[in-house]
C-alpha positions as CSV (number, residue, x, y, z in Angstrom):
1,M,-14.0,18.0,40.7
2,E,-12.3,17.4,37.3
3,L,-14.5,14.4,36.7
4,F,-17.5,16.4,37.5
5,F,-16.7,19.1,34.8
6,L,-15.7,16.3,32.5
7,S,-19.2,14.7,32.9
8,L,-20.8,18.1,32.2
9,F,-18.9,18.3,28.9
10,L,-19.5,14.7,27.9
11,L,-23.3,14.5,28.6
12,P,-24.5,16.8,25.9
13,L,-21.7,15.7,23.6
14,S,-22.8,12.0,24.1
15,I,-26.5,12.9,23.4
16,A,-25.6,14.9,20.2
17,L,-23.2,12.3,18.9
18,T,-25.4,9.3,19.6
19,F,-28.3,11.1,17.6
20,C,-25.9,11.7,14.6
21,F,-24.5,8.2,14.8
22,L,-27.9,6.5,14.8
23,I,-29.1,8.7,11.9
24,Y,-26.0,7.8,9.8
25,K,-26.2,4.1,10.7
26,N,-29.9,3.9,9.9
27,K,-29.3,5.8,6.6
28,D,-26.8,3.1,5.6
29,H,-29.2,0.3,6.2
30,A,-32.1,2.0,4.7
31,T,-30.2,2.8,1.5
32,D,-28.4,-0.4,1.0
33,L,-27.9,-3.4,3.2
34,N,-24.8,-4.6,1.2
35,L,-22.3,-2.9,3.5
36,P,-19.2,-4.8,4.6
37,P,-19.9,-7.4,7.4
38,G,-19.0,-6.4,10.9
39,S,-20.3,-4.3,13.8
40,Y,-20.2,-0.6,14.6
41,G,-19.9,-1.5,18.2
42,W,-21.2,0.9,20.9
43,P,-22.9,4.3,20.2
44,I,-20.5,7.2,19.9
45,I,-17.3,5.3,20.8
46,G,-17.9,2.5,18.4
47,E,-15.1,-0.1,18.8
48,T,-12.4,2.6,19.5
49,L,-11.7,1.3,23.1
50,D,-11.2,-2.2,21.8
51,F,-9.0,-0.8,19.0
52,L,-6.8,1.2,21.4
53,G,-7.0,-1.4,24.2
54,S,-5.6,-4.2,22.2
55,G,-2.5,-2.2,21.7
56,Q,-2.2,-1.3,25.3
57,N,-2.6,-4.9,26.2
58,G,0.4,-5.7,23.9
59,T,-1.7,-7.5,21.2
60,P,-2.5,-5.0,18.6
61,E,-3.0,-7.7,16.0
62,S,-5.9,-9.1,17.9
63,F,-8.4,-6.4,16.9
64,V,-8.0,-7.1,13.2
65,Q,-7.4,-10.8,13.4
66,D,-10.4,-11.5,15.6
67,R,-12.7,-9.7,13.1
68,M,-11.1,-11.2,10.1
69,N,-11.9,-14.6,11.6
70,K,-15.4,-13.6,12.6
71,Y,-16.5,-11.5,9.6
72,S,-14.3,-11.6,6.5
73,D,-10.6,-11.9,5.7
74,Q,-11.0,-9.3,3.0
75,I,-13.0,-6.4,4.5
76,F,-15.1,-5.7,7.6
77,K,-16.9,-2.6,9.0
78,T,-16.4,-1.0,12.4
79,A,-16.5,2.5,14.0
80,L,-13.2,4.1,15.0
81,L,-12.6,7.5,16.5
82,L,-16.2,8.6,16.0
83,E,-16.4,7.6,12.3
84,P,-17.7,4.5,10.4
85,T,-14.7,2.7,9.1
86,A,-14.1,-0.1,6.6
87,V,-10.9,-2.2,7.4
88,F,-9.3,-3.6,4.2
89,C,-7.4,-6.8,4.9
90,G,-4.7,-8.9,3.2
91,P,-2.4,-8.0,0.3
92,N,-5.3,-7.5,-2.1
93,G,-6.8,-4.9,0.4
94,H,-3.4,-3.1,0.6
95,K,-2.9,-3.1,-3.1
96,F,-6.4,-1.7,-3.8
97,L,-6.0,1.2,-1.3
98,F,-2.4,2.0,-2.3
99,S,-3.0,1.9,-6.0
100,N,-6.3,3.9,-5.8
101,E,-4.9,7.0,-4.1
102,N,-6.6,10.1,-5.6
103,K,-8.9,7.9,-7.7
104,L,-11.2,6.3,-5.2
105,V,-9.6,7.2,-1.9
106,V,-7.4,10.0,-0.4
107,S,-5.3,10.1,2.8
108,S,-7.4,10.8,5.8
109,W,-5.7,10.7,9.3
110,P,-7.8,10.9,12.4
111,G,-9.0,14.4,13.4
112,S,-6.5,14.4,16.3
113,V,-3.5,13.9,13.9
114,R,-4.8,16.4,11.3
115,N,-5.3,19.1,13.9
116,L,-1.9,18.6,15.6
117,L,0.2,18.4,12.4
118,Q,-2.0,21.1,10.5
119,S,-0.5,22.1,7.1
120,S,2.2,19.4,6.9
121,I,2.3,16.8,4.1
122,I,0.0,14.4,5.9
123,N,-2.9,16.8,5.3
124,K,-2.1,17.5,1.7
125,L,-4.1,15.9,-1.1
126,G,-3.7,15.5,-4.9
127,D,-1.3,17.9,-6.6
128,E,-0.5,19.8,-3.4
129,A,0.7,16.5,-1.8
130,K,2.8,15.6,-4.9
131,Q,4.6,19.0,-4.8
132,T,5.4,18.8,-1.2
133,R,6.6,15.2,-1.4
134,K,8.9,16.2,-4.2
135,L,10.4,19.0,-2.2
136,L,10.9,16.5,0.8
137,M,12.2,13.7,-1.3
138,A,14.9,15.9,-2.8
139,F,16.5,15.8,0.7
140,L,15.4,12.2,1.7
141,K,16.1,10.2,-1.5
142,P,19.0,7.8,-1.4
143,E,21.2,9.9,-3.6
144,A,20.9,12.9,-1.2
145,L,21.3,10.7,1.9
146,Q,24.6,9.3,0.7
147,G,26.2,12.5,1.8
148,Y,24.9,12.2,5.4
149,V,26.4,8.8,6.2
150,R,29.6,10.3,7.7
151,T,27.6,12.8,9.7
152,M,25.3,10.0,11.1
153,D,28.2,7.9,11.9
154,A,30.0,10.7,13.7
155,V,26.9,11.6,15.8
156,T,26.3,7.9,16.6
157,R,30.0,7.4,17.7
158,R,29.7,10.4,20.1
159,H,26.4,9.0,21.4
160,M,28.1,5.6,22.1
161,E,31.0,7.3,23.9
162,T,29.0,9.5,26.1
163,E,26.0,7.3,26.9
164,W,27.0,3.7,26.6
165,E,30.6,3.1,27.0
166,S,31.9,2.5,30.5
167,K,28.4,1.6,31.7
168,R,27.2,-1.9,32.8
169,E,23.6,-1.3,32.2
170,V,21.5,1.1,30.1
171,T,17.8,1.5,29.5
172,V,17.5,1.3,25.7
173,F,14.2,2.8,24.8
174,P,14.5,6.3,26.2
175,L,18.3,6.4,25.4
176,V,17.7,5.5,21.7
177,K,14.8,7.9,21.6
178,M,17.0,10.7,22.5
179,Y,19.6,9.6,20.1
180,T,17.2,9.4,17.2
181,F,15.7,12.7,18.1
182,S,19.2,14.3,18.4
183,L,20.2,13.0,14.9
184,A,16.9,14.3,13.4
185,C,17.6,17.7,15.0
186,C,21.1,17.7,13.6
187,L,20.3,16.7,10.0
188,F,17.0,18.4,9.7
189,A,17.7,21.8,11.4
190,S,21.4,21.7,12.5
191,I,20.4,21.9,16.1
192,E,23.2,20.6,18.3
193,D,22.7,22.2,21.7
194,M,21.6,19.4,24.0
195,D,19.6,21.7,26.3
196,H,17.6,22.9,23.3
197,I,17.2,19.3,22.0
198,S,16.0,18.0,25.5
199,K,13.5,20.8,25.6
200,L,12.0,19.9,22.2
201,A,12.2,16.2,23.0
202,D,10.0,16.7,26.1
203,L,7.5,18.6,24.1
204,F,7.4,16.0,21.3
205,N,6.8,13.3,23.9
206,I,3.6,15.1,25.1
207,L,2.6,15.6,21.5
208,L,3.0,12.0,20.7
209,K,0.6,10.9,23.5
210,G,-2.2,13.0,21.9
211,L,-1.8,11.9,18.2
212,V,-4.3,9.1,18.2
213,V,-7.0,9.8,20.8
214,L,-10.6,11.2,20.8
215,P,-10.0,15.0,20.1
216,L,-11.6,16.3,23.2
217,N,-9.7,19.7,23.6
218,F,-10.3,20.8,27.2
219,P,-8.0,21.2,30.2
220,G,-6.9,17.9,31.6
221,T,-7.2,15.8,28.5
222,T,-4.3,14.2,26.7
223,Y,-5.3,15.9,23.5
224,Y,-5.4,19.4,25.2
225,W,-1.8,19.0,26.5
226,A,-0.7,17.7,23.0
227,N,-2.1,20.9,21.4
228,K,-0.2,23.0,24.0
229,A,3.0,21.1,23.2
230,A,2.5,21.5,19.4
231,D,1.9,25.2,19.8
232,A,5.2,25.5,21.9
233,I,7.2,23.4,19.2
234,R,5.9,25.7,16.4
235,G,7.0,28.7,18.4
236,E,10.5,27.3,18.7
237,L,10.6,26.3,15.0
238,R,9.4,29.8,13.8
239,A,12.2,31.4,15.7
240,M,14.6,29.0,14.0
241,V,13.1,29.9,10.5
242,E,13.6,33.5,11.2
243,R,17.3,33.1,12.3
244,R,18.0,30.8,9.3
245,R,16.4,33.4,6.8
246,T,18.7,36.0,8.2
247,A,21.7,33.7,8.0
248,L,20.9,32.7,4.4
249,G,20.6,36.4,3.5
250,E,24.0,37.2,5.1
251,N,25.6,34.1,3.5
252,T,26.5,32.7,6.9
253,A,24.4,29.6,6.4
254,S,24.5,27.3,3.4
255,P,21.4,26.5,1.1
256,N,22.5,22.9,1.3
257,Q,23.1,22.8,5.1
258,D,20.0,20.8,6.1
259,L,16.3,20.2,5.4
260,L,15.3,23.6,6.9
261,S,17.6,25.5,4.4
262,H,16.4,23.3,1.6
263,L,12.8,24.1,2.3
264,L,13.4,27.8,2.5
265,V,15.4,28.3,-0.7
266,T,13.8,25.6,-3.0
267,A,10.8,26.4,-5.2
268,D,8.5,23.7,-6.6
269,E,8.1,23.2,-10.4
270,N,5.6,26.0,-10.4
271,G,8.0,28.5,-8.9
272,R,6.2,28.5,-5.6
273,F,8.2,28.6,-2.4
274,M,6.8,26.9,0.7
275,P,5.0,29.4,3.1
276,E,6.6,29.6,6.5
277,K,3.7,27.9,8.2
278,E,4.1,24.9,5.9
279,V,7.9,24.8,6.5
280,V,7.3,24.8,10.3
281,D,4.5,22.1,10.1
282,N,6.6,19.9,7.8
283,I,9.6,20.1,9.9
284,L,7.4,19.3,12.9
285,A,6.0,16.3,11.1
286,L,9.3,15.0,10.0
287,F,10.8,15.4,13.5
288,F,8.0,13.0,14.6
289,G,8.3,10.7,11.8
290,G,12.1,10.8,11.8
291,H,12.7,9.7,15.3
292,D,9.8,8.0,17.0
293,T,9.1,5.3,14.5
294,T,12.9,4.6,13.9
295,N,13.3,4.5,17.7
296,C,10.8,1.7,17.9
297,A,12.5,-0.2,15.2
298,V,16.0,0.2,16.8
299,A,14.8,-0.7,20.2
300,F,13.0,-3.8,19.2
301,L,16.0,-4.8,17.1
302,M,18.1,-4.6,20.3
303,K,15.3,-6.7,22.1
304,Y,15.4,-9.5,19.5
305,L,19.2,-9.6,19.4
306,A,19.3,-10.0,23.1
307,E,17.1,-13.1,22.8
308,M,18.7,-14.7,19.8
309,P,22.6,-15.0,20.0
310,N,22.8,-16.8,16.7
311,I,21.2,-13.8,14.8
312,Y,23.4,-11.4,16.8
313,Y,26.5,-13.2,15.8
314,G,25.5,-13.3,12.2
315,I,25.2,-9.5,12.3
316,L,28.4,-9.2,14.1
317,R,30.4,-11.1,11.5
318,E,28.9,-8.9,8.8
319,Q,29.7,-5.6,10.6
320,R,33.2,-6.8,11.5
321,E,33.9,-7.5,7.8
322,I,32.9,-4.0,7.0
323,A,34.9,-2.5,9.8
324,A,38.0,-4.5,8.9
325,S,38.0,-2.9,5.4
326,K,38.6,0.5,7.0
327,G,41.0,2.1,9.4
328,P,40.0,2.4,13.0
329,K,39.2,6.1,12.7
330,D,37.7,5.9,9.3
331,H,34.0,6.8,9.2
332,L,31.3,4.4,7.7
333,D,30.4,5.3,4.2
334,W,27.6,4.4,1.6
335,E,29.5,1.5,0.3
336,G,29.5,0.0,3.7
337,I,25.9,0.5,4.1
338,Q,25.3,-1.4,0.9
339,K,27.0,-4.4,2.3
340,M,24.8,-4.8,5.2
341,K,22.3,-7.1,3.5
342,Y,21.9,-9.7,6.3
343,S,21.7,-6.9,8.9
344,W,18.8,-5.3,6.9
345,N,17.0,-8.6,6.5
346,V,17.2,-9.0,10.3
347,A,15.8,-5.4,10.7
348,N,13.0,-6.2,8.3
349,E,12.0,-9.3,10.2
350,V,12.0,-7.2,13.4
351,M,9.5,-4.7,11.7
352,R,7.4,-7.6,10.6
353,L,7.0,-8.9,14.1
354,A,7.0,-5.5,15.9
355,P,5.9,-2.9,13.3
356,P,6.5,0.7,14.5
357,V,3.2,1.8,12.8
358,Q,0.2,-0.5,12.9
359,G,-1.6,1.0,9.9
360,N,-3.1,4.2,8.4
361,F,-6.2,5.7,7.3
362,R,-7.9,6.7,4.0
363,K,-11.3,8.2,3.0
364,S,-13.5,7.3,0.0
365,I,-14.2,10.1,-2.5
366,S,-17.0,8.1,-4.2
367,D,-19.1,5.1,-3.7
368,F,-17.6,1.8,-4.9
369,T,-17.8,-1.9,-4.5
370,Y,-15.0,-4.1,-3.1
371,A,-15.2,-7.8,-2.4
372,G,-18.8,-7.8,-2.9
373,S,-19.6,-5.0,-0.4
374,R,-20.7,-1.5,-1.0
375,V,-18.4,1.2,0.5
376,P,-20.2,4.6,0.8
377,K,-18.6,7.9,-0.2
378,G,-17.1,9.7,2.9
379,W,-16.3,6.5,4.8
380,K,-12.9,6.0,6.5
381,F,-10.7,3.1,5.6
382,Y,-8.1,1.5,7.7
383,W,-5.3,-0.7,6.4
384,S,-3.3,-2.7,8.9
385,V,0.0,-4.5,8.9
386,N,-1.6,-6.9,11.3
387,S,-3.7,-8.5,8.5
388,T,-0.6,-9.8,6.8
389,H,2.5,-9.5,9.0
390,K,1.6,-12.5,11.2
391,N,-0.7,-14.3,8.8
392,P,0.5,-17.8,8.1
393,N,-0.9,-17.6,4.6
394,Y,1.9,-15.3,3.7
395,F,4.5,-15.8,6.4
396,P,4.6,-19.6,7.4
397,D,5.2,-20.2,11.1
398,P,4.7,-16.4,11.6
399,E,6.0,-16.2,15.2
400,K,9.3,-17.7,14.2
401,F,12.1,-15.1,13.7
402,D,13.5,-16.0,10.2
403,P,15.5,-13.2,8.3
404,S,15.7,-15.6,5.3
405,R,12.1,-14.5,4.5
406,F,13.6,-11.3,3.0
407,E,16.3,-13.1,0.8
408,G,15.9,-13.2,-3.1
409,D,12.6,-11.6,-4.1
410,G,11.4,-11.4,-0.5
411,P,7.8,-11.7,0.6
412,T,4.8,-11.6,-1.6
413,P,4.0,-8.0,-2.7
414,Y,1.8,-6.0,-0.4
415,T,2.2,-8.5,2.5
416,F,5.2,-6.6,4.2
417,V,4.1,-3.0,4.5
418,P,5.8,-1.3,7.5
419,F,6.3,1.8,5.5
420,G,2.9,1.7,3.8
421,G,2.8,1.7,-0.1
422,G,1.8,3.7,-3.3
423,P,2.0,7.4,-3.5
424,R,1.6,7.9,0.2
425,M,4.5,5.5,1.1
426,C,6.5,7.0,4.0
427,P,9.0,9.5,2.4
428,G,11.4,8.8,5.2
429,K,11.9,5.1,4.4
430,E,15.5,5.4,3.1
431,Y,16.4,7.7,6.0
432,A,15.1,5.2,8.5
433,R,17.0,2.4,6.8
434,L,20.3,4.4,7.0
435,E,19.7,5.4,10.6
436,I,18.9,1.9,11.7
437,L,22.0,0.4,10.0
438,V,24.4,3.1,11.2
439,F,23.3,2.6,14.7
440,L,23.4,-1.2,14.5
441,H,27.0,-1.0,13.1
442,N,28.2,1.0,16.1
443,V,26.4,-0.8,18.8
444,V,27.2,-4.3,17.7
445,K,30.9,-3.5,17.1
446,R,31.1,-2.4,20.7
447,F,28.8,-4.7,22.8
448,K,26.9,-7.9,23.3
449,W,23.9,-7.4,25.6
450,E,21.3,-9.3,27.6
451,A,17.8,-8.1,28.6
452,V,17.3,-7.5,32.4
453,F,13.6,-8.5,32.0
454,P,13.5,-11.1,29.2
455,D,9.6,-11.2,29.1
456,E,9.0,-7.5,29.4
457,K,5.5,-6.5,28.3
458,I,5.0,-4.4,25.2
459,T,2.2,-1.8,24.9
460,V,1.1,0.2,21.8
461,D,0.1,3.8,22.5
462,P,0.2,4.7,19.6
463,L,3.6,3.3,18.9
464,P,5.0,0.0,20.5
465,A,7.1,0.5,23.7
466,P,8.6,-1.9,26.3
467,V,6.8,-0.9,29.6
468,K,10.1,-0.8,31.6
469,G,12.0,0.9,28.8
470,L,14.1,-2.3,27.9
471,P,17.0,-2.1,30.4
472,V,20.0,-4.3,29.2
473,R,23.3,-5.4,30.7
474,L,26.2,-4.5,28.5
475,Q,29.1,-6.9,27.7
476,P,31.8,-4.9,25.9
477,H,33.8,-6.8,23.4
478,L,37.4,-7.4,24.5
479,S,38.9,-7.0,21.0
């Protein structure tokens, strides 16, 4: 019955979209044949199924690499998520898009993401985006984060004591996901009740599944349930905002307590306070960005360390040296974080091989020419880590795990881009670095581990995840 109603909905939609798609496609060819090389794929869906399917098959790089080989290693056209799209490749493509923000291009996420995250920073453009970013960065910049190292370390210790110690086997991916979400709840909004955290985490898991899909909003679709989850999360966050406003007015909460307080009491340079809806939407977006992507990085770090004892022992030596400079009950501090150079090189190599985010979208605000091809105004652009991260031109022997790639000056600029670049670079980059290193310090000091399924399949939907959750056998250190 559900399939019957689905077909009734899709048939007129398909006819209308096919008509619009062919008009747009023919307009391009009639006006100027000098579009980027490539193929739009099928009517309506374009190459969306190939794009999403490559990730679900565990080879997200194949979509971009195959077309770079077939059409151009600089730019090619396709159609993704119902829109004609130009994919910019290589460091020159990355540099062009990152450096032309608000000049030739603007950020433009898929409709599903825009609708779910509404008035958050991801949907802000121009001066509005700059003002919102400044407010967020006041909390997320390294100078501010220094004060949260002890809190992160304390939360991580408790997590290790309750969820890891005295266990022979754990499933890393869901466990770390709950840890990173709990930490985001604590630091962003001072939420510590585990029942409340679990409720929010369940809703965010539903929301995540609907972020990068065709935005078909009717009962039974992934996007429909993602919308329901987003509404429920906003309801929870609005109630928190009202309680916090009251507490701030009664001086029972501190203006510097967390990100929520910061957004409520801080005005931008024009004296404007962030409206409640924007506070809610930005907290929602940062909850997503502050735990799901970091969870992927931490989980795959655990995976690679299980497979490479030599790399693991290199990290263990570094972490033990840091721990030896402190008493057994002393918390990790900023100075210790700055000493984790080898550990961060390893984390970067993990993000090169298994990037948490595959790429991002932009939109042209005027016609322009790039690499000899005309790109029309209004087209979507996609930049992809997969055009450089495993490209032997920039990373020799790209499948080899080699942290030394990040020593000295590191990789060629614009080849290693797990956090994006330019004005739209991920504002949580330093937060993610801190979270990864604090977790690594605590887990490596306590355990060595081995994967239960050494060749466990990885899928990307929309973030990478091991299909069995990465179960590992723990081997506690004896001393």
